[in-house]
C-alpha positions as CSV (number, residue, x, y, z in Angstrom):
1,X,-2.4,-7.0,13.9
2,X,-3.4,-5.6,10.7
3,X,-6.3,-4.1,8.4
4,X,-7.5,-6.0,5.9
5,X,-7.6,-4.5,2.6
6,X,-9.0,-7.2,0.2
7,X,-7.9,-10.7,-1.1
8,X,-6.2,-12.1,-4.1
9,X,-6.1,-15.5,-5.9
10,X,-2.8,-15.8,-8.2
11,X,-3.7,-16.1,-11.9
12,X,-1.7,-18.5,-14.5
13,X,-0.4,-15.2,-16.4
14,X,1.3,-14.2,-13.1
15,X,3.6,-17.3,-12.9
16,X,7.2,-17.6,-14.3
17,X,9.0,-20.8,-16.5
18,X,9.9,-21.6,-12.1
19,X,6.3,-22.6,-11.4
20,X,6.0,-19.8,-9.3
21,X,3.9,-16.0,-9.5
22,X,6.7,-13.7,-10.8
23,X,8.7,-11.1,-8.9
24,X,6.8,-8.3,-10.7
25,X,3.0,-9.5,-9.9
26,X,4.1,-8.8,-6.4
27,X,4.5,-5.3,-6.8
28,X,1.0,-5.5,-9.4
29,X,-1.0,-7.3,-6.2
30,X,0.4,-5.0,-3.7
31,X,-0.2,-1.8,-5.7
32,X,-3.4,-2.5,-8.2
33,X,-5.4,-4.2,-5.4
34,X,-4.1,-3.1,-2.0
35,X,-2.4,0.7,-2.1
36,X,-5.7,1.7,-4.5
37,X,-8.1,0.5,-1.8
38,X,-6.1,2.6,0.4
39,X,-5.9,5.8,-1.6
40,X,-9.8,5.3,-2.3
41,X,-10.3,5.6,1.5
42,X,-8.2,8.8,1.7
43,X,-9.9,10.1,-1.2
44,X,-6.7,10.1,-3.2
45,X,-7.3,7.7,-6.0
46,X,-8.3,7.2,-9.3
47,X,-11.4,9.7,-8.9
48,X,-9.0,12.3,-7.4
49,X,-6.5,12.3,-10.3
50,X,-9.6,12.4,-12.8
51,X,-11.3,15.4,-11.1
52,X,-9.2,17.3,-9.0
53,X,-5.5,16.7,-10.1
54,X,-4.5,15.5,-7.3
55,X,-2.9,12.2,-6.6
56,X,-0.2,10.0,-4.8
57,X,3.1,8.9,-6.3
58,X,4.8,6.3,-4.9
59,X,9.3,7.7,-4.5
60,X,10.3,4.8,-2.5
61,X,9.6,1.3,-2.1
62,X,10.6,-1.7,0.1
63,X,9.5,-5.4,-0.4
64,X,10.5,-8.4,1.0
65,X,9.9,-12.0,-0.7
66,X,9.2,-14.3,2.0
67,X,7.7,-17.4,0.5
68,X,6.2,-18.4,-3.2
69,X,3.1,-18.6,-4.4
70,X,1.5,-20.6,-7.0
71,X,-1.2,-20.3,-9.6
72,X,-4.5,-20.8,-7.6
73,X,-3.9,-20.0,-4.4
74,X,-5.1,-16.8,-2.6
75,X,-3.7,-14.5,-0.2
76,X,-5.1,-11.6,2.1
77,X,-3.3,-8.1,1.6
78,X,-3.2,-6.0,4.4
79,X,-2.0,-2.9,6.1
80,X,0.3,-3.3,8.7
81,X,1.1,0.4,9.1
82,X,0.2,3.8,7.5
83,X,1.2,7.7,8.8
84,X,1.7,10.6,7.3
85,X,3.0,14.4,7.4
86,X,1.3,17.3,5.2
87,X,2.8,16.1,2.0
88,X,4.2,12.1,2.4
89,X,2.7,9.4,3.7
90,X,3.8,6.2,4.4
91,X,2.6,2.6,4.7
92,X,3.4,-0.9,5.2
93,X,1.3,-3.9,3.4
94,X,1.9,-7.9,4.1
95,X,0.7,-10.4,1.7
96,X,-0.6,-13.6,3.5
97,X,-1.4,-17.0,2.1
98,X,-5.0,-17.2,2.9
99,X,-5.2,-20.7,3.7
100,X,-1.8,-21.6,5.0
101,X,-1.5,-18.5,6.8
102,X,2.2,-17.9,6.3
103,X,3.7,-14.6,4.9
104,X,4.8,-14.1,1.4
105,X,5.1,-11.0,1.0
106,X,5.7,-7.4,2.3
107,X,6.3,-4.1,0.9
108,X,7.2,-0.8,2.4
109,X,6.1,2.8,0.6
110,X,7.0,6.1,0.6
111,X,4.2,8.4,-1.8
112,X,4.1,12.2,-2.2
113,X,1.2,14.0,-2.7
114,X,0.9,15.8,-6.1
115,X,-0.5,18.6,-8.5
116,X,-0.8,16.7,-11.3
117,X,-1.8,19.9,-12.9
118,X,1.6,21.5,-11.9
119,X,3.4,18.4,-11.6
120,X,4.8,19.5,-8.4
121,X,4.3,18.5,-4.5
122,X,1.7,19.6,-2.8
123,X,0.0,19.3,0.8
124,X,-2.8,17.3,1.6
125,X,-5.8,19.2,2.0
126,X,-8.1,19.4,5.1
127,X,-10.4,16.6,4.2
128,X,-7.5,14.2,3.5
129,X,-5.5,15.3,6.2
130,X,-8.8,14.5,8.9
131,X,-9.6,10.8,6.9
132,X,-6.1,10.4,7.8
133,X,-5.9,11.4,11.0
134,X,-9.1,9.9,12.1
135,X,-8.3,6.4,10.1
136,X,-4.5,6.2,12.3
137,X,-6.4,7.0,15.1
138,X,-8.8,4.1,14.8
139,X,-6.2,1.5,13.6
140,X,-3.2,2.8,15.6
141,X,-3.1,0.2,18.1
142,X,-3.3,-2.5,14.8
143,X,0.0,-1.0,13.5
144,X,3.3,-2.6,13.8
145,X,5.3,0.3,14.2
146,X,8.2,-1.4,14.4
147,X,11.3,-2.0,11.5
148,X,9.5,0.9,9.6
149,X,12.4,2.1,7.3
150,X,11.1,5.3,5.9
151,X,9.8,6.6,9.0
152,X,12.3,8.7,9.1
153,X,11.2,10.3,6.0
154,X,8.2,12.2,7.5
155,X,8.3,15.6,9.0
156,X,6.4,16.2,11.8
C-alpha cells in the first residue's frame, strides 16, 4: 500500500541518447514533484524557507532504477514510508508506471530540519510535529516499513 502524491508525464528533455529517461531526472521527479508536495503538507516547503527561514535538506538518499521509462509515459509518485524524530525525517517514494503498473524506481531519503538563518540543524516546531504525527497516525497502515535503510538514523 502507499499514499498517492502526484502524477508526471515523461517529457523529451528528460530522455537521453539511449531513448529512455536519464537517471538524473528520476531524482528530479522524486524531489520536485513528490518530496516537495510532501514538505508542503507539513509546512516545510518553499513558503517556509522564504518566510520562516526553516526548511529541510537532504543529507542521504538511496535510489533504485527498476524499469526504464520512455518519453510520453506517465508515472504516479507514491509515498510508501514516512517517519521522523525531533529534527530528522525519512521517507520512501516509489514511481509506478501509470498504465502498466510496474515499479520504475524508488528513493529513500534522510533529511534534516534546518534554520536557514543560522545554517544549522534545528528541532521541528510543535505545529510541524503535530502535522507529521497526525499524518503518520492516519496512514501508518499503508506504509511499508520493511527494507527501510535509514530507519536506524532516527533518534527516538
